Structure formats: structure tokens, C-alpha cells
C-alpha positions as CSV (number, residue, x, y, z in Angstrom):
1,M,-21.0,-17.0,-16.9
2,A,-23.1,-16.3,-14.3
3,N,-27.0,-17.6,-14.5
4,T,-29.0,-16.3,-11.6
5,A,-30.0,-12.7,-10.6
6,Q,-27.8,-13.4,-7.4
7,A,-24.4,-14.8,-9.3
8,K,-24.8,-11.8,-11.5
9,K,-24.8,-9.0,-8.9
10,R,-22.2,-11.0,-7.0
11,A,-20.0,-10.5,-10.3
12,R,-20.6,-6.8,-10.5
13,Q,-19.7,-6.2,-6.3
14,A,-16.4,-8.2,-7.1
15,E,-15.6,-5.9,-9.8
16,V,-16.2,-3.0,-8.3
17,R,-14.5,-4.1,-5.2
18,R,-11.3,-5.3,-7.4
19,S,-10.9,-2.5,-9.0
20,R,-11.2,-0.1,-5.8
21,N,-8.2,-2.3,-4.4
22,V,-6.2,-1.9,-7.8
23,G,-6.5,2.1,-7.4
24,Q,-5.3,1.7,-3.5
25,R,-2.7,-0.7,-3.7
26,S,-1.5,1.6,-7.0
27,S,-1.3,4.5,-4.3
28,L,0.1,2.2,-1.6
29,R,2.9,1.4,-3.9
30,T,3.7,5.0,-5.0
31,A,4.5,6.5,-1.1
32,V,6.7,3.8,-0.8
33,K,8.4,4.1,-4.1
34,K,8.3,8.1,-2.8
35,V,10.6,6.8,0.5
36,V,12.9,4.5,-1.4
37,N,13.5,7.3,-4.4
38,A,14.3,9.6,-1.5
39,L,16.8,6.8,0.1
40,A,18.0,6.3,-3.6
41,S,19.0,10.8,-3.5
42,K,20.2,9.9,0.2
43,D,17.9,12.9,1.2
44,K,17.3,11.9,5.0
45,S,14.7,14.8,6.0
46,Q,12.1,13.8,2.4
47,A,12.9,10.6,2.9
48,E,11.4,11.0,6.6
49,A,8.9,12.8,5.6
50,A,8.0,10.2,3.0
51,Y,7.9,7.7,5.3
52,K,5.5,9.8,7.9
53,I,3.1,9.6,5.0
54,A,3.7,6.2,4.0
55,V,3.5,4.6,7.6
56,P,-0.8,5.4,7.8
57,A,-1.1,4.3,4.1
58,L,0.6,0.6,4.8
59,D,-1.5,0.5,8.2
60,K,-4.5,1.5,6.6
61,M,-3.7,-1.4,3.6
62,A,-3.1,-3.9,6.0
63,R,-6.1,-3.0,8.0
64,K,-8.4,-2.9,5.1
65,G,-7.1,-6.9,4.2
66,I,-5.4,-5.4,0.8
67,I,-2.0,-6.4,2.2
68,N,-1.2,-8.8,5.1
69,K,0.1,-7.2,8.3
70,S,2.7,-9.0,8.2
71,K,3.9,-7.5,4.9
72,A,3.0,-3.8,6.3
73,A,4.6,-4.4,9.0
74,R,8.5,-5.5,7.2
75,H,8.3,-2.7,5.1
76,K,7.7,-0.3,7.6
77,S,10.8,-2.3,9.7
78,R,13.1,-2.6,6.2
79,L,12.4,1.3,5.3
80,N,13.1,2.9,8.8
81,A,16.3,0.9,9.3
82,H,17.3,2.5,5.8
83,I,16.6,5.9,7.1
84,K,18.5,5.4,10.5
85,A,21.2,4.1,8.0
86,L,21.3,7.1,6.3
């Protein structure tokens, strides 16, 4: 356990940041899942609308370092390819 005041503060900050990151990552997964569900129902217009919401979310999470920028690019590329294939 943290002994110094500095270590205790760092532990508090880490917990706040971790919980914030968990929430943001969850909202990102929800946005991606909406695109996947629209693709599964073969509704192209709904998939495109969900994709337009998911792309900025992916970019924002990559910019903040919550996910890797390559992972964001991979998700966008694959989702877009699936939409075009409909």
C-alpha cells in the first residue's frame, strides 16, 4: 500500500483515470457494436448512420491513447469494407 502522501495521491489519480477510461472504452464498444448489429440485419442505411457515429469515437479514443491508433484504423477499415459489401 502507498506510504507517502505523494504515493497515496498517485493511487487516487490512477483509480479516477482507470474508471474514466473504462467508461469511455465501454461507450466505444457500444458504438462499434451498433454498426455490427446493423450489418448483421443487412440494413445498409442504418449501418452507415452508425458508422458515421463510430468513426469520430474511434478517432477520439485513439487520440487520447485509450486504444492504439492502428486498432482504430483497423476497425474503421473493416467496418467500412463490410458496409460496402452490403
